[in-house]
PyMOL Python script that loads the backbone (N, CA, C, O; Angstrom):
from pymol import cmd

cmd.read_pdbstr("""\
ATOM      1  N   MET A   1      25.745  -8.399  -9.745  1.00  0.00           N
ATOM      2  CA  MET A   1      26.365  -9.298 -10.692  1.00  0.00           C
ATOM      3  C   MET A   1      25.286  -9.904 -11.568  1.00  0.00           C
ATOM      4  O   MET A   1      24.566 -10.807 -11.142  1.00  0.00           O
ATOM      5  N   ILE A   2      25.174  -9.417 -12.777  1.00  0.00           N
ATOM      6  CA  ILE A   2      24.167  -9.891 -13.719  1.00  0.00           C
ATOM      7  C   ILE A   2      24.846 -10.844 -14.705  1.00  0.00           C
ATOM      8  O   ILE A   2      25.857 -10.501 -15.317  1.00  0.00           O
ATOM      9  N   PRO A   3      24.284 -12.028 -14.847  1.00  0.00           N
ATOM     10  CA  PRO A   3      24.881 -12.971 -15.802  1.00  0.00           C
ATOM     11  C   PRO A   3      24.730 -12.440 -17.226  1.00  0.00           C
ATOM     12  O   PRO A   3      23.747 -11.765 -17.532  1.00  0.00           O
ATOM     13  N   PRO A   4      25.699 -12.740 -18.103  1.00  0.00           N
ATOM     14  CA  PRO A   4      25.623 -12.226 -19.475  1.00  0.00           C
ATOM     15  C   PRO A   4      24.460 -12.807 -20.268  1.00  0.00           C
ATOM     16  O   PRO A   4      23.919 -12.139 -21.150  1.00  0.00           O
ATOM     17  N   ASP A   5      24.081 -14.005 -19.975  1.00  0.00           N
ATOM     18  CA  ASP A   5      22.990 -14.651 -20.703  1.00  0.00           C
ATOM     19  C   ASP A   5      21.706 -14.511 -19.900  1.00  0.00           C
ATOM     20  O   ASP A   5      21.649 -15.000 -18.772  1.00  0.00           O
ATOM     21  N   PRO A   6      20.650 -13.850 -20.441  1.00  0.00           N
ATOM     22  CA  PRO A   6      19.414 -13.671 -19.666  1.00  0.00           C
ATOM     23  C   PRO A   6      18.704 -14.981 -19.334  1.00  0.00           C
ATOM     24  O   PRO A   6      17.912 -15.031 -18.394  1.00  0.00           O
ATOM     25  N   VAL A   7      18.976 -16.032 -20.088  1.00  0.00           N
ATOM     26  CA  VAL A   7      18.338 -17.309 -19.821  1.00  0.00           C
ATOM     27  C   VAL A   7      18.899 -17.925 -18.538  1.00  0.00           C
ATOM     28  O   VAL A   7      18.191 -18.652 -17.841  1.00  0.00           O
ATOM     29  N   SER A   8      20.155 -17.643 -18.225  1.00  0.00           N
ATOM     30  CA  SER A   8      20.773 -18.237 -17.053  1.00  0.00           C
ATOM     31  C   SER A   8      20.535 -17.418 -15.787  1.00  0.00           C
ATOM     32  O   SER A   8      21.121 -17.713 -14.746  1.00  0.00           O
ATOM     33  N   TYR A   9      19.691 -16.402 -15.860  1.00  0.00           N
ATOM     34  CA  TYR A   9      19.402 -15.567 -14.682  1.00  0.00           C
ATOM     35  C   TYR A   9      18.613 -16.375 -13.659  1.00  0.00           C
ATOM     36  O   TYR A   9      17.585 -16.971 -13.980  1.00  0.00           O
ATOM     37  N   ARG A  10      19.113 -16.389 -12.413  1.00  0.00           N
ATOM     38  CA  ARG A  10      18.461 -17.092 -11.317  1.00  0.00           C
ATOM     39  C   ARG A  10      18.071 -16.056 -10.266  1.00  0.00           C
ATOM     40  O   ARG A  10      18.950 -15.552  -9.567  1.00  0.00           O
ATOM     41  N   PRO A  11      16.783 -15.717 -10.128  1.00  0.00           N
ATOM     42  CA  PRO A  11      16.364 -14.584  -9.303  1.00  0.00           C
ATOM     43  C   PRO A  11      16.832 -14.622  -7.857  1.00  0.00           C
ATOM     44  O   PRO A  11      17.255 -13.589  -7.336  1.00  0.00           O
ATOM     45  N   PHE A  12      16.776 -15.748  -7.198  1.00  0.00           N
ATOM     46  CA  PHE A  12      17.124 -15.797  -5.783  1.00  0.00           C
ATOM     47  C   PHE A  12      18.614 -16.040  -5.556  1.00  0.00           C
ATOM     48  O   PHE A  12      19.137 -15.724  -4.487  1.00  0.00           O
ATOM     49  N   LEU A  13      19.283 -16.586  -6.528  1.00  0.00           N
ATOM     50  CA  LEU A  13      20.708 -16.850  -6.375  1.00  0.00           C
ATOM     51  C   LEU A  13      21.569 -15.700  -6.893  1.00  0.00           C
ATOM     52  O   LEU A  13      22.662 -15.468  -6.376  1.00  0.00           O
ATOM     53  N   ASP A  14      21.090 -14.978  -7.909  1.00  0.00           N
ATOM     54  CA  ASP A  14      21.806 -13.829  -8.473  1.00  0.00           C
ATOM     55  C   ASP A  14      20.880 -12.612  -8.462  1.00  0.00           C
ATOM     56  O   ASP A  14      20.341 -12.261  -9.512  1.00  0.00           O
ATOM     57  N   PRO A  15      20.674 -11.956  -7.320  1.00  0.00           N
ATOM     58  CA  PRO A  15      19.749 -10.821  -7.285  1.00  0.00           C
ATOM     59  C   PRO A  15      20.296  -9.625  -8.062  1.00  0.00           C
ATOM     60  O   PRO A  15      21.506  -9.450  -8.199  1.00  0.00           O
ATOM     61  N   LEU A  16      19.376  -8.815  -8.562  1.00  0.00           N
ATOM     62  CA  LEU A  16      19.783  -7.627  -9.299  1.00  0.00           C
ATOM     63  C   LEU A  16      20.304  -6.568  -8.326  1.00  0.00           C
ATOM     64  O   LEU A  16      19.741  -6.401  -7.244  1.00  0.00           O
ATOM     65  N   PRO A  17      21.353  -5.861  -8.687  1.00  0.00           N
ATOM     66  CA  PRO A  17      21.896  -4.824  -7.801  1.00  0.00           C
ATOM     67  C   PRO A  17      21.086  -3.530  -7.915  1.00  0.00           C
ATOM     68  O   PRO A  17      21.428  -2.659  -8.715  1.00  0.00           O
ATOM     69  N   ILE A  18      20.027  -3.396  -7.132  1.00  0.00           N
ATOM     70  CA  ILE A  18      19.170  -2.213  -7.247  1.00  0.00           C
ATOM     71  C   ILE A  18      19.487  -1.153  -6.206  1.00  0.00           C
ATOM     72  O   ILE A  18      19.101   0.003  -6.378  1.00  0.00           O
ATOM     73  N   TRP A  19      20.179  -1.515  -5.130  1.00  0.00           N
ATOM     74  CA  TRP A  19      20.459  -0.561  -4.064  1.00  0.00           C
ATOM     75  C   TRP A  19      21.895  -0.069  -4.153  1.00  0.00           C
ATOM     76  O   TRP A  19      22.835  -0.847  -4.312  1.00  0.00           O
ATOM     77  N   VAL A  20      22.032   1.235  -4.045  1.00  0.00           N
ATOM     78  CA  VAL A  20      23.372   1.809  -4.006  1.00  0.00           C
ATOM     79  C   VAL A  20      23.973   1.587  -2.622  1.00  0.00           C
ATOM     80  O   VAL A  20      25.151   1.255  -2.493  1.00  0.00           O
ATOM     81  N   ARG A  21      23.162   1.769  -1.604  1.00  0.00           N
ATOM     82  CA  ARG A  21      23.595   1.538  -0.226  1.00  0.00           C
ATOM     83  C   ARG A  21      22.839   0.325   0.320  1.00  0.00           C
ATOM     84  O   ARG A  21      21.608   0.312   0.288  1.00  0.00           O
ATOM     85  N   PRO A  22      23.538  -0.688   0.818  1.00  0.00           N
ATOM     86  CA  PRO A  22      22.858  -1.931   1.225  1.00  0.00           C
ATOM     87  C   PRO A  22      21.935  -1.772   2.428  1.00  0.00           C
ATOM     88  O   PRO A  22      21.049  -2.607   2.604  1.00  0.00           O
ATOM     89  N   TRP A  23      22.090  -0.759   3.259  1.00  0.00           N
ATOM     90  CA  TRP A  23      21.246  -0.578   4.434  1.00  0.00           C
ATOM     91  C   TRP A  23      19.936   0.119   4.093  1.00  0.00           C
ATOM     92  O   TRP A  23      19.074   0.253   4.961  1.00  0.00           O
ATOM     93  N   LEU A  24      19.763   0.566   2.857  1.00  0.00           N
ATOM     94  CA  LEU A  24      18.590   1.361   2.487  1.00  0.00           C
ATOM     95  C   LEU A  24      17.289   0.563   2.512  1.00  0.00           C
ATOM     96  O   LEU A  24      16.212   1.155   2.581  1.00  0.00           O
ATOM     97  N   TRP A  25      17.364  -0.764   2.457  1.00  0.00           N
ATOM     98  CA  TRP A  25      16.142  -1.567   2.468  1.00  0.00           C
ATOM     99  C   TRP A  25      15.397  -1.437   3.791  1.00  0.00           C
ATOM    100  O   TRP A  25      14.197  -1.703   3.849  1.00  0.00           O
ATOM    101  N   VAL A  26      16.089  -1.032   4.853  1.00  0.00           N
ATOM    102  CA  VAL A  26      15.453  -0.883   6.161  1.00  0.00           C
ATOM    103  C   VAL A  26      14.372   0.191   6.109  1.00  0.00           C
ATOM    104  O   VAL A  26      13.382   0.114   6.836  1.00  0.00           O
ATOM    105  N   VAL A  27      14.559   1.185   5.258  1.00  0.00           N
ATOM    106  CA  VAL A  27      13.568   2.265   5.128  1.00  0.00           C
ATOM    107  C   VAL A  27      12.232   1.718   4.634  1.00  0.00           C
ATOM    108  O   VAL A  27      11.182   2.284   4.939  1.00  0.00           O
ATOM    109  N   LEU A  28      12.258   0.640   3.887  1.00  0.00           N
ATOM    110  CA  LEU A  28      11.019   0.053   3.372  1.00  0.00           C
ATOM    111  C   LEU A  28      10.188  -0.631   4.456  1.00  0.00           C
ATOM    112  O   LEU A  28       9.024  -0.961   4.227  1.00  0.00           O
ATOM    113  N   LEU A  29      10.772  -0.844   5.629  1.00  0.00           N
ATOM    114  CA  LEU A  29      10.005  -1.446   6.725  1.00  0.00           C
ATOM    115  C   LEU A  29       8.913  -0.511   7.233  1.00  0.00           C
ATOM    116  O   LEU A  29       7.862  -0.973   7.678  1.00  0.00           O
ATOM    117  N   VAL A  30       9.150   0.797   7.171  1.00  0.00           N
ATOM    118  CA  VAL A  30       8.174   1.752   7.691  1.00  0.00           C
ATOM    119  C   VAL A  30       6.862   1.704   6.901  1.00  0.00           C
ATOM    120  O   VAL A  30       5.809   1.546   7.518  1.00  0.00           O
ATOM    121  N   PRO A  31       6.870   1.834   5.563  1.00  0.00           N
ATOM    122  CA  PRO A  31       5.584   1.731   4.859  1.00  0.00           C
ATOM    123  C   PRO A  31       4.948   0.351   4.951  1.00  0.00           C
ATOM    124  O   PRO A  31       3.723   0.232   4.973  1.00  0.00           O
ATOM    125  N   LEU A  32       5.775  -0.695   5.005  1.00  0.00           N
ATOM    126  CA  LEU A  32       5.229  -2.044   5.149  1.00  0.00           C
ATOM    127  C   LEU A  32       4.490  -2.175   6.474  1.00  0.00           C
ATOM    128  O   LEU A  32       3.373  -2.690   6.518  1.00  0.00           O
ATOM    129  N   CYS A  33       5.108  -1.712   7.547  1.00  0.00           N
ATOM    130  CA  CYS A  33       4.462  -1.773   8.864  1.00  0.00           C
ATOM    131  C   CYS A  33       3.229  -0.876   8.917  1.00  0.00           C
ATOM    132  O   CYS A  33       2.234  -1.223   9.555  1.00  0.00           O
ATOM    133  N   ALA A  34       3.291   0.274   8.251  1.00  0.00           N
ATOM    134  CA  ALA A  34       2.135   1.176   8.234  1.00  0.00           C
ATOM    135  C   ALA A  34       0.944   0.528   7.543  1.00  0.00           C
ATOM    136  O   ALA A  34      -0.185   0.628   8.022  1.00  0.00           O
ATOM    137  N   VAL A  35       1.189  -0.129   6.430  1.00  0.00           N
ATOM    138  CA  VAL A  35       0.095  -0.803   5.711  1.00  0.00           C
ATOM    139  C   VAL A  35      -0.471  -1.938   6.544  1.00  0.00           C
ATOM    140  O   VAL A  35      -1.688  -2.108   6.605  1.00  0.00           O
ATOM    141  N   VAL A  36       0.379  -2.709   7.179  1.00  0.00           N
ATOM    142  CA  VAL A  36      -0.095  -3.808   8.023  1.00  0.00           C
ATOM    143  C   VAL A  36      -0.934  -3.270   9.175  1.00  0.00           C
ATOM    144  O   VAL A  36      -1.982  -3.832   9.492  1.00  0.00           O
ATOM    145  N   ALA A  37      -0.478  -2.181   9.808  1.00  0.00           N
ATOM    146  CA  ALA A  37      -1.206  -1.611  10.937  1.00  0.00           C
ATOM    147  C   ALA A  37      -2.565  -1.063  10.512  1.00  0.00           C
ATOM    148  O   ALA A  37      -3.560  -1.275  11.204  1.00  0.00           O
ATOM    149  N   VAL A  38      -2.616  -0.366   9.389  1.00  0.00           N
ATOM    150  CA  VAL A  38      -3.893   0.207   8.928  1.00  0.00           C
ATOM    151  C   VAL A  38      -4.875  -0.886   8.532  1.00  0.00           C
ATOM    152  O   VAL A  38      -6.052  -0.817   8.884  1.00  0.00           O
ATOM    153  N   VAL A  39      -4.408  -1.885   7.809  1.00  0.00           N
ATOM    154  CA  VAL A  39      -5.306  -2.968   7.392  1.00  0.00           C
ATOM    155  C   VAL A  39      -5.804  -3.745   8.609  1.00  0.00           C
ATOM    156  O   VAL A  39      -6.990  -4.062   8.698  1.00  0.00           O
ATOM    157  N   TYR A  40      -4.911  -4.050   9.541  1.00  0.00           N
ATOM    158  CA  TYR A  40      -5.314  -4.802  10.731  1.00  0.00           C
ATOM    159  C   TYR A  40      -6.333  -4.017  11.551  1.00  0.00           C
ATOM    160  O   TYR A  40      -7.352  -4.563  11.974  1.00  0.00           O
ATOM    161  N   LYS A  41      -6.054  -2.738  11.774  1.00  0.00           N
ATOM    162  CA  LYS A  41      -6.976  -1.941  12.588  1.00  0.00           C
ATOM    163  C   LYS A  41      -8.270  -1.629  11.844  1.00  0.00           C
ATOM    164  O   LYS A  41      -9.307  -1.433  12.478  1.00  0.00           O
ATOM    165  N   SER A  42      -8.233  -1.578  10.529  1.00  0.00           N
ATOM    166  CA  SER A  42      -9.470  -1.381   9.764  1.00  0.00           C
ATOM    167  C   SER A  42     -10.401  -2.568   9.922  1.00  0.00           C
ATOM    168  O   SER A  42     -11.623  -2.416   9.911  1.00  0.00           O
ATOM    169  N   ILE A  43      -9.829  -3.734  10.066  1.00  0.00           N
ATOM    170  CA  ILE A  43     -10.643  -4.937  10.242  1.00  0.00           C
ATOM    171  C   ILE A  43     -11.121  -5.062  11.686  1.00  0.00           C
ATOM    172  O   ILE A  43     -12.265  -5.451  11.919  1.00  0.00           O
ATOM    173  N   ARG A  44     -10.276  -4.743  12.651  1.00  0.00           N
ATOM    174  CA  ARG A  44     -10.581  -4.985  14.059  1.00  0.00           C
ATOM    175  C   ARG A  44     -11.421  -3.908  14.737  1.00  0.00           C
ATOM    176  O   ARG A  44     -12.167  -4.216  15.667  1.00  0.00           O
ATOM    177  N   CYS A  45     -11.322  -2.642  14.293  1.00  0.00           N
ATOM    178  CA  CYS A  45     -12.052  -1.560  14.968  1.00  0.00           C
ATOM    179  C   CYS A  45     -13.511  -1.544  14.535  1.00  0.00           C
ATOM    180  O   CYS A  45     -13.833  -1.757  13.366  1.00  0.00           O
ATOM    181  N   ARG A  46     -14.382  -1.288  15.502  1.00  0.00           N
ATOM    182  CA  ARG A  46     -15.805  -1.178  15.186  1.00  0.00           C
ATOM    183  C   ARG A  46     -16.134   0.193  14.600  1.00  0.00           C
ATOM    184  O   ARG A  46     -17.014   0.310  13.747  1.00  0.00           O
ATOM    185  N   ASP A  47     -15.436   1.220  15.054  1.00  0.00           N
ATOM    186  CA  ASP A  47     -15.678   2.586  14.599  1.00  0.00           C
ATOM    187  C   ASP A  47     -14.476   3.057  13.777  1.00  0.00           C
ATOM    188  O   ASP A  47     -13.356   3.089  14.289  1.00  0.00           O
ATOM    189  N   MET A  48     -14.692   3.420  12.523  1.00  0.00           N
ATOM    190  CA  MET A  48     -13.596   3.790  11.640  1.00  0.00           C
ATOM    191  C   MET A  48     -12.919   5.094  12.033  1.00  0.00           C
ATOM    192  O   MET A  48     -11.818   5.372  11.558  1.00  0.00           O
ATOM    193  N   SER A  49     -13.529   5.887  12.871  1.00  0.00           N
ATOM    194  CA  SER A  49     -12.891   7.133  13.297  1.00  0.00           C
ATOM    195  C   SER A  49     -11.723   6.862  14.258  1.00  0.00           C
ATOM    196  O   SER A  49     -10.876   7.730  14.468  1.00  0.00           O
ATOM    197  N   ARG A  50     -11.683   5.669  14.832  1.00  0.00           N
ATOM    198  CA  ARG A  50     -10.600   5.300  15.749  1.00  0.00           C
ATOM    199  C   ARG A  50      -9.407   4.678  15.034  1.00  0.00           C
ATOM    200  O   ARG A  50      -8.351   4.502  15.642  1.00  0.00           O
ATOM    201  N   VAL A  51      -9.556   4.342  13.757  1.00  0.00           N
ATOM    202  CA  VAL A  51      -8.517   3.619  13.029  1.00  0.00           C
ATOM    203  C   VAL A  51      -7.199   4.392  12.935  1.00  0.00           C
ATOM    204  O   VAL A  51      -6.152   3.804  13.208  1.00  0.00           O
ATOM    205  N   PRO A  52      -7.191   5.682  12.564  1.00  0.00           N
ATOM    206  CA  PRO A  52      -5.886   6.354  12.423  1.00  0.00           C
ATOM    207  C   PRO A  52      -5.071   6.386  13.715  1.00  0.00           C
ATOM    208  O   PRO A  52      -3.866   6.133  13.693  1.00  0.00           O
ATOM    209  N   ARG A  53      -5.716   6.693  14.834  1.00  0.00           N
ATOM    210  CA  ARG A  53      -4.987   6.759  16.099  1.00  0.00           C
ATOM    211  C   ARG A  53      -4.484   5.381  16.517  1.00  0.00           C
ATOM    212  O   ARG A  53      -3.329   5.236  16.917  1.00  0.00           O
ATOM    213  N   GLU A  54      -5.327   4.391  16.428  1.00  0.00           N
ATOM    214  CA  GLU A  54      -4.915   3.047  16.831  1.00  0.00           C
ATOM    215  C   GLU A  54      -3.894   2.446  15.863  1.00  0.00           C
ATOM    216  O   GLU A  54      -3.005   1.702  16.276  1.00  0.00           O
ATOM    217  N   ALA A  55      -4.023   2.771  14.581  1.00  0.00           N
ATOM    218  CA  ALA A  55      -3.035   2.283  13.615  1.00  0.00           C
ATOM    219  C   ALA A  55      -1.675   2.938  13.859  1.00  0.00           C
ATOM    220  O   ALA A  55      -0.641   2.286  13.718  1.00  0.00           O
ATOM    221  N   ALA A  56      -1.670   4.209  14.219  1.00  0.00           N
ATOM    222  CA  ALA A  56      -0.404   4.887  14.529  1.00  0.00           C
ATOM    223  C   ALA A  56       0.242   4.266  15.766  1.00  0.00           C
ATOM    224  O   ALA A  56       1.457   4.074  15.813  1.00  0.00           O
ATOM    225  N   THR A  57      -0.576   3.958  16.755  1.00  0.00           N
ATOM    226  CA  THR A  57      -0.048   3.306  17.958  1.00  0.00           C
ATOM    227  C   THR A  57       0.527   1.938  17.626  1.00  0.00           C
ATOM    228  O   THR A  57       1.600   1.574  18.108  1.00  0.00           O
ATOM    229  N   LEU A  58      -0.184   1.187  16.808  1.00  0.00           N
ATOM    230  CA  LEU A  58       0.299  -0.139  16.411  1.00  0.00           C
ATOM    231  C   LEU A  58       1.565  -0.031  15.567  1.00  0.00           C
ATOM    232  O   LEU A  58       2.471  -0.851  15.706  1.00  0.00           O
ATOM    233  N   LEU A  59       1.636   0.968  14.696  1.00  0.00           N
ATOM    234  CA  LEU A  59       2.829   1.171  13.870  1.00  0.00           C
ATOM    235  C   LEU A  59       4.055   1.423  14.743  1.00  0.00           C
ATOM    236  O   LEU A  59       5.110   0.828  14.524  1.00  0.00           O
ATOM    237  N   VAL A  60       3.916   2.295  15.722  1.00  0.00           N
ATOM    238  CA  VAL A  60       5.034   2.578  16.621  1.00  0.00           C
ATOM    239  C   VAL A  60       5.414   1.322  17.411  1.00  0.00           C
ATOM    240  O   VAL A  60       6.596   1.034  17.601  1.00  0.00           O
ATOM    241  N   THR A  61       4.419   0.591  17.858  1.00  0.00           N
ATOM    242  CA  THR A  61       4.693  -0.640  18.610  1.00  0.00           C
ATOM    243  C   THR A  61       5.454  -1.654  17.758  1.00  0.00           C
ATOM    244  O   THR A  61       6.416  -2.261  18.228  1.00  0.00           O
ATOM    245  N   ILE A  62       5.031  -1.838  16.523  1.00  0.00           N
ATOM    246  CA  ILE A  62       5.699  -2.784  15.629  1.00  0.00           C
ATOM    247  C   ILE A  62       7.142  -2.357  15.380  1.00  0.00           C
ATOM    248  O   ILE A  62       8.056  -3.179  15.441  1.00  0.00           O
ATOM    249  N   LEU A  63       7.346  -1.064  15.096  1.00  0.00           N
ATOM    250  CA  LEU A  63       8.698  -0.590  14.803  1.00  0.00           C
ATOM    251  C   LEU A  63       9.619  -0.707  16.019  1.00  0.00           C
ATOM    252  O   LEU A  63      10.781  -1.092  15.886  1.00  0.00           O
ATOM    253  N   VAL A  64       9.098  -0.374  17.203  1.00  0.00           N
ATOM    254  CA  VAL A  64       9.918  -0.490  18.416  1.00  0.00           C
ATOM    255  C   VAL A  64      10.275  -1.956  18.677  1.00  0.00           C
ATOM    256  O   VAL A  64      11.410  -2.269  19.033  1.00  0.00           O
ATOM    257  N   CYS A  65       9.311  -2.838  18.500  1.00  0.00           N
ATOM    258  CA  CYS A  65       9.584  -4.268  18.711  1.00  0.00           C
ATOM    259  C   CYS A  65      10.597  -4.795  17.698  1.00  0.00           C
ATOM    260  O   CYS A  65      11.438  -5.623  18.047  1.00  0.00           O
ATOM    261  N   MET A  66      10.533  -4.331  16.455  1.00  0.00           N
ATOM    262  CA  MET A  66      11.511  -4.760  15.454  1.00  0.00           C
ATOM    263  C   MET A  66      12.907  -4.263  15.798  1.00  0.00           C
ATOM    264  O   MET A  66      13.884  -4.993  15.634  1.00  0.00           O
ATOM    265  N   VAL A  67      13.008  -3.029  16.273  1.00  0.00           N
ATOM    266  CA  VAL A  67      14.313  -2.498  16.656  1.00  0.00           C
ATOM    267  C   VAL A  67      14.872  -3.281  17.844  1.00  0.00           C
ATOM    268  O   VAL A  67      16.054  -3.623  17.866  1.00  0.00           O
ATOM    269  N   LEU A  68      14.026  -3.559  18.819  1.00  0.00           N
ATOM    270  CA  LEU A  68      14.479  -4.338  19.978  1.00  0.00           C
ATOM    271  C   LEU A  68      14.891  -5.756  19.578  1.00  0.00           C
ATOM    272  O   LEU A  68      15.900  -6.271  20.059  1.00  0.00           O
ATOM    273  N   ALA A  69      14.112  -6.380  18.704  1.00  0.00           N
ATOM    274  CA  ALA A  69      14.456  -7.725  18.251  1.00  0.00           C
ATOM    275  C   ALA A  69      15.777  -7.723  17.475  1.00  0.00           C
ATOM    276  O   ALA A  69      16.588  -8.637  17.625  1.00  0.00           O
ATOM    277  N   ALA A  70      15.989  -6.697  16.647  1.00  0.00           N
ATOM    278  CA  ALA A  70      17.247  -6.596  15.908  1.00  0.00           C
ATOM    279  C   ALA A  70      18.419  -6.396  16.855  1.00  0.00           C
ATOM    280  O   ALA A  70      19.491  -6.963  16.645  1.00  0.00           O
ATOM    281  N   ALA A  71      18.223  -5.592  17.900  1.00  0.00           N
ATOM    282  CA  ALA A  71      19.298  -5.362  18.868  1.00  0.00           C
ATOM    283  C   ALA A  71      19.629  -6.640  19.628  1.00  0.00           C
ATOM    284  O   ALA A  71      20.801  -6.950  19.845  1.00  0.00           O
ATOM    285  N   VAL A  72      18.607  -7.378  20.031  1.00  0.00           N
ATOM    286  CA  VAL A  72      18.837  -8.635  20.747  1.00  0.00           C
ATOM    287  C   VAL A  72      19.554  -9.642  19.848  1.00  0.00           C
ATOM    288  O   VAL A  72      20.510 -10.289  20.277  1.00  0.00           O
ATOM    289  N   LEU A  73      19.099  -9.772  18.618  1.00  0.00           N
ATOM    290  CA  LEU A  73      19.739 -10.712  17.695  1.00  0.00           C
ATOM    291  C   LEU A  73      21.169 -10.295  17.359  1.00  0.00           C
ATOM    292  O   LEU A  73      22.043 -11.149  17.213  1.00  0.00           O
ATOM    293  N   ALA A  74      21.414  -8.984  17.234  1.00  0.00           N
ATOM    294  CA  ALA A  74      22.773  -8.509  16.982  1.00  0.00           C
ATOM    295  C   ALA A  74      23.665  -8.810  18.193  1.00  0.00           C
ATOM    296  O   ALA A  74      24.830  -9.175  18.038  1.00  0.00           O
ATOM    297  N   GLY A  75      23.113  -8.658  19.382  1.00  0.00           N
ATOM    298  CA  GLY A  75      23.878  -8.984  20.581  1.00  0.00           C
ATOM    299  C   GLY A  75      24.207 -10.460  20.668  1.00  0.00           C
ATOM    300  O   GLY A  75      25.321 -10.835  21.035  1.00  0.00           O
ATOM    301  N   ILE A  76      23.244 -11.292  20.333  1.00  0.00           N
ATOM    302  CA  ILE A  76      23.476 -12.740  20.349  1.00  0.00           C
ATOM    303  C   ILE A  76      24.521 -13.118  19.291  1.00  0.00           C
ATOM    304  O   ILE A  76      25.392 -13.948  19.551  1.00  0.00           O
ATOM    305  N   ALA A  77      24.436 -12.516  18.109  1.00  0.00           N
ATOM    306  CA  ALA A  77      25.412 -12.803  17.056  1.00  0.00           C
ATOM    307  C   ALA A  77      26.806 -12.350  17.467  1.00  0.00           C
ATOM    308  O   ALA A  77      27.800 -13.010  17.166  1.00  0.00           O
ATOM    309  N   LYS A  78      26.866 -11.214  18.160  1.00  0.00           N
ATOM    310  CA  LYS A  78      28.163 -10.720  18.635  1.00  0.00           C
ATOM    311  C   LYS A  78      28.763 -11.661  19.685  1.00  0.00           C
ATOM    312  O   LYS A  78      29.970 -11.902  19.693  1.00  0.00           O
ATOM    313  N   LEU A  79      27.922 -12.180  20.556  1.00  0.00           N
ATOM    314  CA  LEU A  79      28.401 -13.109  21.577  1.00  0.00           C
ATOM    315  C   LEU A  79      28.842 -14.448  20.991  1.00  0.00           C
ATOM    316  O   LEU A  79      29.750 -15.090  21.519  1.00  0.00           O
ATOM    317  N   MET A  80      28.208 -14.864  19.911  1.00  0.00           N
ATOM    318  CA  MET A  80      28.523 -16.156  19.306  1.00  0.00           C
ATOM    319  C   MET A  80      29.839 -16.145  18.550  1.00  0.00           C
ATOM    320  O   MET A  80      30.380 -17.212  18.258  1.00  0.00           O
ATOM    321  N   GLN A  81      30.371 -14.977  18.226  1.00  0.00           N
ATOM    322  CA  GLN A  81      31.616 -14.905  17.450  1.00  0.00           C
ATOM    323  C   GLN A  81      32.802 -15.272  18.276  1.00  0.00           C
ATOM    324  O   GLN A  81      33.928 -15.264  17.778  1.00  0.00           O
TER     325      GLN A  81
END
""", "prot")
cmd.dss("prot")
cmd.show_as("cartoon", "prot")
cmd.util.cbc("prot")
cmd.orient("prot")
């Protein structure tokens, strides 16, 4: 829903409709987590040859924890209804 007057556009209250499917934003979590894992492990590892393996491990850990957290929160929301 885009307001007719561009001056009255409120970014957080009237977001632009950029997604055809509303669940598609979840796909963006994978590159975000990958970048966080690589940057974190690049800073923490002493030897840069270990970064790809450890970053991949951290990426999987982050994604699994996010899925588990989403499942727990969905369960709590279901119980609260």
